[in-house]
C-alpha positions as CSV (number, residue, x, y, z in Angstrom):
1,M,-25.7,65.1,13.6
2,R,-24.9,68.2,15.4
3,V,-27.1,69.4,18.3
4,V,-27.5,73.2,18.3
5,Q,-27.6,74.9,21.6
6,A,-29.7,78.0,22.4
7,G,-27.7,81.1,21.6
8,D,-25.5,79.4,19.0
9,R,-24.7,82.1,16.4
10,E,-25.0,79.6,13.5
11,A,-28.5,78.6,14.6
12,R,-29.9,82.2,14.4
13,G,-32.2,82.5,11.3
14,M,-32.0,78.8,10.6
15,T,-35.3,77.3,9.5
16,I,-36.0,73.6,9.6
17,L,-38.4,72.4,6.9
18,R,-40.1,69.1,7.3
19,K,-41.9,67.6,4.4
20,Q,-45.2,65.9,5.3
21,V,-45.3,62.5,3.6
22,V,-48.7,61.1,2.6
23,S,-49.7,58.1,0.5
24,I,-52.7,58.2,-1.9
25,F,-54.7,55.2,-2.8
26,V,-57.9,54.4,-4.6
27,D,-60.2,51.9,-2.9
28,R,-61.5,49.8,-5.8
29,S,-64.2,48.2,-3.6
30,S,-65.8,51.5,-2.6
31,R,-64.5,53.8,-5.5
32,Q,-63.1,56.3,-3.0
33,W,-59.9,58.2,-2.8
34,I,-58.0,57.2,0.4
35,V,-55.1,59.1,2.0
36,L,-52.7,57.7,4.6
37,D,-51.3,60.7,6.5
38,H,-47.9,61.0,8.1
39,E,-49.4,59.9,11.4
40,G,-50.6,56.6,10.1
41,S,-54.3,57.6,9.9
42,F,-56.5,56.7,6.8
43,W,-58.9,59.3,5.4
44,A,-61.6,59.1,2.7
45,V,-61.2,62.2,0.6
46,P,-63.8,63.5,-1.9
47,P,-62.5,64.2,-5.4
48,N,-62.3,68.0,-5.4
49,E,-59.8,70.8,-4.7
50,E,-61.2,71.2,-1.1
51,G,-61.3,67.4,-0.6
52,W,-58.7,67.4,2.2
53,N,-60.8,69.9,4.2
54,Q,-63.8,67.6,3.8
55,R,-62.1,64.3,4.7
56,Q,-63.7,61.6,6.8
57,P,-61.9,58.9,8.8
58,F,-61.5,55.6,7.0
59,T,-60.9,52.2,8.4
60,P,-59.7,49.6,5.9
61,T,-61.6,46.3,6.0
62,D,-60.9,42.9,4.5
63,E,-63.0,44.0,1.5
64,S,-60.9,47.2,0.9
65,E,-58.8,47.0,-2.3
66,L,-56.3,49.9,-1.8
67,E,-54.3,50.5,-5.0
68,P,-51.5,53.1,-4.8
69,V,-51.7,56.1,-7.2
70,P,-49.1,58.6,-8.1
71,G,-48.5,61.5,-5.7
72,H,-49.4,64.2,-8.2
73,Y,-53.0,63.5,-7.5
74,R,-52.6,65.2,-4.1
75,H,-53.2,68.6,-5.7
76,T,-56.4,67.3,-7.3
77,L,-57.6,66.4,-3.8
78,G,-56.2,69.5,-2.0
79,V,-53.9,67.3,0.1
80,P,-51.1,69.4,1.7
């Protein structure tokens, strides 16, 4: 790993991209889409294209049955 100092010619114009990683689940007990974000927070997300903007905090319980689903569902739920 190379640390870039301010003023380093090679650093000018360099953009660092960070991919936000999320995990998507379906909770079989409540029949809800659940998203675990990159910060470790769980969210209940409605099943629509604006779902991520309408998310609500979710706290898994002993009754929660979280089953992982493929990542391509993120576009269905509007997850970034």
